[in-house]
MARKOLTOR-292184 format. One record per residue: x, y, z of N, C-alpha, C, O, CB in turn; residue number from 1; residue in three letters. Coordinates in Angstrom, 2 decimals, padded with zeros to 5 digits, always signed. Glycine has a CB too. Layout:
% MARKOLTOR-292184
SITE      n.px      n.py      n.pz     ca.px     ca.py     ca.pz      c.px      c.py      c.pz      o.px      o.py      o.pz     cb.px     cb.py     cb.pz     n   res
SITE         X         Y         Z         X         Y         Z         X         Y         Z         X         Y         Z         X         Y         Z   NUM   ALA
...
//
This chain:
% MARKOLTOR-292184
SITE      n.px      n.py      n.pz     ca.px     ca.py     ca.pz      c.px      c.py      c.pz      o.px      o.py      o.pz     cb.px     cb.py     cb.pz     n   res
SITE   +089.36   +130.78   +097.92   +089.37   +129.34   +098.30   +090.49   +128.56   +097.39   +090.38   +128.57   +096.17   +087.84   +128.68   +098.07     1   MET
SITE   +091.38   +128.00   +097.92   +092.52   +127.09   +097.09   +092.00   +126.19   +096.39   +090.79   +125.96   +096.40   +093.51   +126.35   +097.88     2   SER
SITE   +092.82   +125.58   +095.71   +092.32   +124.25   +094.85   +092.35   +123.28   +095.67   +091.54   +122.40   +095.39   +093.16   +123.79   +093.61     3   GLY
SITE   +093.17   +123.03   +096.88   +093.20   +122.03   +097.74   +091.66   +122.10   +098.75   +090.91   +121.17   +099.05   +094.69   +122.23   +098.59     4   HIS
SITE   +091.57   +123.39   +099.06   +089.96   +123.40   +099.77   +089.06   +122.89   +098.75   +088.33   +121.96   +099.09   +089.33   +125.01   +100.25     5   ASP
SITE   +088.97   +123.34   +097.50   +087.70   +122.98   +096.95   +087.83   +121.19   +096.60   +086.83   +120.50   +096.46   +087.41   +124.03   +095.48     6   LYS
SITE   +089.14   +120.68   +096.51   +089.16   +119.01   +096.83   +088.61   +118.85   +097.82   +087.46   +118.41   +097.83   +090.40   +118.27   +097.02     7   THR
SITE   +089.26   +119.14   +098.89   +088.79   +118.91   +100.24   +087.18   +118.76   +100.38   +086.53   +117.76   +100.70   +089.29   +120.08   +101.11     8   LEU
SITE   +086.80   +119.86   +100.10   +085.15   +119.92   +100.06   +084.49   +118.98   +099.24   +083.51   +118.42   +099.73   +084.61   +121.25   +099.56     9   ARG
SITE   +084.82   +118.69   +098.07   +084.35   +117.78   +097.16   +084.52   +116.31   +097.53   +083.70   +115.50   +097.11   +084.96   +118.04   +095.95    10   ALA
SITE   +085.71   +115.85   +098.44   +085.51   +114.55   +098.95   +084.78   +114.39   +100.05   +084.35   +113.26   +100.32   +086.58   +113.98   +099.17    11   ILE
SITE   +084.53   +115.41   +100.83   +083.46   +115.24   +101.74   +081.98   +115.41   +101.57   +081.14   +115.07   +102.40   +083.73   +115.94   +102.60    12   PHE
SITE   +081.74   +116.02   +100.34   +080.24   +116.66   +100.01   +079.50   +115.37   +099.93   +079.93   +114.29   +099.53   +080.06   +117.64   +098.46    13   SER
SITE   +078.35   +115.66   +100.36   +077.09   +114.57   +100.43   +076.01   +115.12   +099.49   +075.54   +116.25   +099.66   +076.39   +114.39   +102.07    14   ASP
SITE   +075.58   +114.25   +098.40   +076.03   +112.87   +098.54   +077.58   +112.82   +097.70   +078.14   +113.71   +097.07   +074.78   +111.76   +097.84    15   PRO
SITE   +077.91   +111.67   +097.92   +079.56   +111.43   +097.44   +079.63   +111.69   +095.91   +078.93   +111.03   +095.14   +080.17   +109.71   +097.73    16   VAL
SITE   +080.32   +112.48   +095.56   +080.71   +112.66   +094.30   +081.79   +111.93   +093.63   +082.75   +111.43   +094.21   +080.94   +113.80   +094.23    17   ARG
SITE   +081.56   +111.90   +092.24   +082.34   +110.83   +091.53   +083.18   +111.99   +090.79   +082.99   +113.17   +091.07   +081.38   +109.62   +090.47    18   ALA
SITE   +084.02   +111.62   +089.92   +084.60   +112.60   +088.88   +085.58   +113.54   +089.25   +085.97   +114.41   +088.47   +083.62   +113.38   +088.34    19   GLY
SITE   +086.11   +113.36   +090.65   +087.17   +114.32   +091.15   +088.36   +113.85   +090.64   +088.51   +112.63   +090.62   +087.28   +114.43   +092.67    20   ILE
SITE   +089.40   +114.68   +090.13   +090.61   +114.27   +089.30   +091.54   +113.52   +090.42   +091.71   +113.99   +091.54   +091.43   +115.69   +088.52    21   LYS
SITE   +092.05   +112.46   +090.02   +092.90   +111.92   +090.99   +094.29   +112.50   +091.39   +094.91   +112.24   +092.42   +093.09   +110.72   +090.61    22   TRP
SITE   +094.70   +113.45   +090.24   +095.85   +114.37   +090.48   +095.49   +115.19   +091.63   +096.29   +115.51   +092.52   +096.19   +115.27   +089.25    23   ARG
SITE   +094.26   +115.50   +091.58   +093.88   +116.61   +092.41   +093.82   +116.28   +093.91   +093.88   +117.15   +094.79   +092.57   +117.11   +091.96    24   ASP
SITE   +093.69   +114.83   +094.16   +093.81   +114.14   +095.49   +095.20   +113.85   +095.91   +095.66   +114.07   +097.02   +093.08   +112.86   +095.47    25   ILE
SITE   +095.80   +113.33   +094.89   +097.25   +113.35   +095.34   +097.97   +114.39   +095.76   +098.84   +114.28   +096.63   +097.94   +112.97   +094.50    26   GLU
SITE   +097.68   +115.46   +095.19   +098.36   +116.73   +095.51   +097.78   +117.15   +096.60   +098.59   +117.76   +097.29   +098.33   +117.75   +094.50    27   SER
SITE   +096.43   +117.08   +097.17   +096.06   +117.17   +098.46   +096.61   +116.47   +099.62   +096.96   +117.08   +100.63   +094.97   +116.94   +098.44    28   LEU
SITE   +096.69   +115.22   +099.49   +097.57   +114.45   +100.31   +098.86   +114.84   +100.58   +099.32   +114.95   +101.72   +097.68   +113.32   +099.83    29   LEU
SITE   +099.55   +115.08   +099.41   +101.23   +115.48   +099.85   +101.07   +116.75   +100.49   +101.81   +117.09   +101.41   +102.46   +115.68   +098.48    30   VAL
SITE   +099.97   +117.62   +099.97   +099.87   +119.28   +100.77   +099.87   +118.88   +102.43   +100.31   +119.64   +103.29   +098.02   +120.34   +100.30    31   SER
SITE   +099.38   +117.78   +102.66   +098.90   +117.53   +104.39   +100.48   +116.89   +104.82   +100.84   +116.94   +106.00   +097.19   +116.01   +104.72    32   PHE
SITE   +101.25   +116.39   +103.92   +102.45   +115.99   +104.53   +102.52   +114.26   +104.42   +103.19   +113.48   +105.09   +102.45   +116.60   +106.14    33   GLY
SITE   +101.54   +114.00   +103.29   +101.74   +112.30   +103.33   +102.78   +112.00   +102.51   +103.31   +112.82   +101.76   +100.47   +111.38   +102.80    34   ALA
SITE   +103.18   +110.59   +102.65   +104.15   +109.92   +101.85   +103.59   +109.09   +101.37   +102.94   +108.22   +101.95   +105.22   +109.46   +102.36    35   GLU
SITE   +103.79   +109.25   +099.80   +103.37   +108.60   +098.70   +104.38   +107.57   +097.98   +105.42   +108.05   +097.51   +102.98   +109.62   +097.82    36   ILE
SITE   +104.17   +106.27   +097.87   +105.19   +105.30   +097.18   +104.31   +104.62   +096.29   +103.11   +104.49   +096.49   +106.02   +104.24   +098.16    37   THR
SITE   +105.05   +104.12   +095.14   +104.44   +103.56   +094.20   +104.37   +101.97   +094.49   +105.36   +101.43   +094.96   +105.11   +103.95   +092.97    38   GLU
SITE   +103.23   +101.24   +094.23   +103.22   +099.94   +094.29   +103.09   +099.33   +092.95   +103.46   +099.97   +091.97   +102.27   +099.54   +095.14    39   GLY
SITE   +102.57   +098.12   +092.83   +102.40   +097.49   +091.46   +101.22   +097.80   +090.82   +100.15   +097.93   +091.41   +102.45   +096.08   +091.50    40   GLU
SITE   +101.41   +097.94   +089.56   +100.50   +098.28   +088.63   +099.89   +099.71   +089.07   +100.72   +100.57   +089.37   +099.46   +097.13   +088.50    41   GLY
SITE   +098.71   +100.01   +089.12   +098.09   +101.51   +089.19   +098.15   +101.81   +090.93   +097.62   +102.82   +091.39   +096.19   +101.58   +088.44    42   SER
SITE   +098.79   +100.87   +091.74   +098.75   +101.02   +093.08   +099.49   +101.91   +093.78   +100.70   +101.80   +093.56   +098.95   +100.02   +093.55    43   ARG
SITE   +099.09   +102.97   +094.76   +100.05   +103.67   +095.47   +099.84   +103.10   +096.99   +098.94   +102.36   +097.37   +099.85   +105.32   +095.28    44   ILE
SITE   +100.73   +103.54   +097.64   +100.73   +103.40   +099.36   +100.84   +104.64   +099.61   +101.57   +105.34   +098.91   +101.92   +102.55   +100.19    45   ARG
SITE   +100.08   +105.18   +100.72   +100.15   +106.34   +101.44   +100.18   +106.25   +102.66   +099.54   +105.37   +103.23   +099.31   +107.09   +101.22    46   VAL
SITE   +100.93   +107.14   +103.32   +101.24   +107.15   +104.84   +101.03   +108.60   +105.32   +101.56   +109.54   +104.73   +102.80   +106.63   +105.18    47   ALA
SITE   +100.16   +108.76   +106.53   +099.97   +109.89   +106.66   +099.38   +110.04   +108.27   +098.33   +109.57   +108.69   +099.14   +110.31   +105.49    48   LEU
SITE   +100.32   +110.81   +108.98   +100.02   +110.62   +110.82   +099.72   +109.28   +110.90   +098.59   +108.87   +111.14   +098.59   +111.53   +111.62    49   HIS
SITE   +100.81   +108.48   +110.68   +100.65   +107.17   +111.10   +099.83   +106.10   +110.76   +099.91   +104.93   +111.14   +100.48   +107.23   +112.06    50   GLY
SITE   +098.75   +106.79   +109.77   +097.80   +105.86   +109.17   +098.38   +105.35   +107.54   +098.90   +106.16   +106.76   +096.23   +106.72   +109.11    51   VAL
SITE   +098.21   +104.09   +107.27   +098.59   +103.91   +105.80   +097.23   +103.13   +105.54   +096.35   +102.59   +106.21   +100.17   +103.01   +105.42    52   LYS
SITE   +097.63   +103.44   +103.87   +096.37   +102.99   +102.88   +097.04   +102.57   +101.46   +098.09   +103.09   +101.08   +095.15   +104.38   +102.61    53   ALA
SITE   +096.40   +101.69   +100.79   +096.59   +101.60   +099.29   +095.57   +101.85   +098.86   +094.53   +101.47   +099.39   +097.00   +100.48   +098.70    54   VAL
SITE   +095.64   +102.72   +097.59   +094.82   +103.26   +096.75   +095.22   +102.49   +095.18   +096.24   +101.89   +094.86   +095.00   +104.93   +096.88    55   PHE
SITE   +094.01   +102.77   +094.42   +094.41   +102.41   +092.92   +094.21   +103.89   +092.27   +093.21   +104.61   +092.35   +093.32   +101.07   +092.10    56   HIS
SITE   +095.37   +104.14   +091.65   +094.91   +105.21   +090.61   +093.97   +104.71   +089.40   +094.11   +103.70   +088.70   +096.23   +105.85   +089.95    57   ARG
SITE   +092.98   +105.70   +089.37   +092.09   +105.32   +088.16   +092.70   +105.22   +086.96   +093.74   +105.87   +086.83   +091.06   +106.21   +087.94    58   PRO
SITE   +092.28   +104.51   +085.98   +092.68   +104.53   +084.89   +091.49   +103.64   +083.53   +090.89   +102.68   +084.01   +094.13   +103.95   +085.19    59   HIS
SITE   +091.33   +103.78   +082.79   +092.10   +104.79   +081.62   +091.66   +106.50   +082.03   +092.42   +107.45   +081.85   +091.38   +104.33   +079.73    60   PRO
SITE   +090.65   +106.55   +082.44   +090.51   +108.09   +082.76   +091.08   +108.43   +084.10   +091.33   +107.63   +085.00   +088.99   +108.58   +082.74    61   THR
SITE   +091.26   +109.90   +084.12   +092.03   +110.46   +085.35   +090.96   +110.52   +086.86   +091.26   +110.65   +088.05   +092.60   +112.18   +084.86    62   PRO
SITE   +089.65   +110.37   +086.17   +088.63   +110.56   +087.24   +088.22   +109.76   +088.36   +088.51   +108.60   +088.11   +087.65   +110.68   +086.72    63   ASP
SITE   +087.67   +109.87   +089.51   +087.61   +108.88   +090.39   +086.01   +108.42   +090.37   +085.13   +109.12   +089.87   +088.19   +109.39   +091.81    64   THR
SITE   +085.78   +107.16   +090.97   +084.44   +106.85   +091.02   +084.07   +106.93   +092.52   +085.00   +107.18   +093.28   +084.16   +105.47   +090.37    65   ASP
SITE   +082.82   +106.74   +093.05   +082.35   +106.83   +094.12   +083.17   +106.36   +095.32   +083.52   +106.99   +096.32   +081.28   +106.31   +094.00    66   LYS
SITE   +083.43   +104.86   +094.91   +084.02   +104.20   +095.82   +085.21   +104.58   +096.24   +085.41   +104.58   +097.45   +084.07   +103.14   +095.54    67   GLY
SITE   +086.12   +104.92   +095.44   +087.45   +105.55   +095.68   +087.25   +106.78   +096.48   +088.06   +106.92   +097.40   +088.20   +105.88   +094.35    68   ALA
SITE   +086.32   +107.75   +096.33   +086.31   +108.85   +097.07   +085.71   +108.51   +098.70   +085.99   +109.18   +099.70   +085.44   +109.91   +096.21    69   VAL
SITE   +084.95   +107.48   +098.68   +084.78   +107.38   +099.86   +085.92   +106.68   +100.66   +086.12   +106.85   +101.86   +083.63   +106.85   +099.97    70   ARG
SITE   +086.61   +105.90   +099.85   +088.06   +105.29   +100.60   +088.84   +106.40   +101.13   +089.21   +106.42   +102.30   +089.13   +104.45   +099.50    71   SER
SITE   +089.16   +107.50   +100.17   +089.78   +108.48   +100.62   +089.49   +109.37   +101.95   +090.29   +109.71   +102.82   +089.74   +109.11   +099.67    72   VAL
SITE   +087.84   +109.69   +101.85   +087.32   +110.18   +102.89   +087.62   +109.61   +103.92   +087.89   +110.33   +104.88   +086.22   +110.26   +102.85    73   ARG
SITE   +087.68   +108.11   +104.08   +087.74   +107.34   +105.41   +089.25   +107.44   +105.90   +089.57   +107.49   +107.09   +087.25   +105.70   +105.22    74   ARG
SITE   +090.07   +107.47   +104.91   +091.19   +107.79   +105.11   +091.57   +108.88   +105.76   +092.26   +108.84   +106.78   +091.63   +107.76   +104.22    75   PHE
SITE   +091.10   +110.06   +105.14   +091.27   +111.46   +105.79   +090.86   +111.61   +107.07   +091.50   +112.25   +107.90   +090.61   +112.46   +105.12    76   LEU
SITE   +089.64   +110.94   +107.33   +089.25   +111.01   +108.61   +089.76   +110.31   +109.59   +089.74   +110.80   +110.71   +088.18   +110.82   +108.67    77   GLN
SITE   +090.34   +109.02   +109.38   +091.35   +108.27   +110.20   +092.34   +109.23   +110.76   +092.58   +109.24   +111.96   +092.09   +107.18   +109.37    78   ALA
SITE   +093.04   +110.22   +109.75   +094.17   +110.85   +110.26   +093.57   +112.24   +110.96   +094.38   +113.03   +111.43   +095.28   +111.10   +109.04    79   THR
SITE   +092.36   +112.49   +111.02   +091.75   +113.39   +111.78   +091.50   +115.15   +110.90   +091.17   +116.26   +111.33   +092.80   +113.37   +113.18    80   GLY
SITE   +091.81   +114.68   +109.72   +091.47   +115.55   +108.62   +090.06   +115.68   +108.00   +089.51   +114.79   +107.35   +092.26   +115.20   +107.64    81   ILE
SITE   +089.54   +116.92   +108.28   +088.19   +117.25   +107.82   +087.95   +118.56   +107.55   +088.61   +119.37   +108.20   +087.26   +116.88   +108.69    82   GLN
SITE   +086.76   +119.19   +106.33   +087.19   +120.12   +105.65   +086.75   +121.03   +106.87   +086.93   +122.25   +106.82   +086.67   +120.28   +104.14    83   PRO
//
C-alpha cells in the first residue's frame, strides 16, 4: 500500500481521525491532479475536477484536527474520490 493509499484511508476512516500530517494530505491532493495556490496567512485554495475549496494549513503543529479531516473528506467526496 502506498503512502497516498494510507492517507486516503485515514481521511475516510470512522471514527474521524485527527493527527494526519497536512503535508501528506497536500501530497495526496496533488497526486489526484489538484491545483493548489497560496492564499493569505495559512490559507490555501484547492481546485480539483471543477470543485474548489479553501483550507487552512494547521499550525504551529503539522497535524490536522478532526474538523479539517472532515472538510477534506467532503471535498474529496464532491470530486468523486473515495478509497
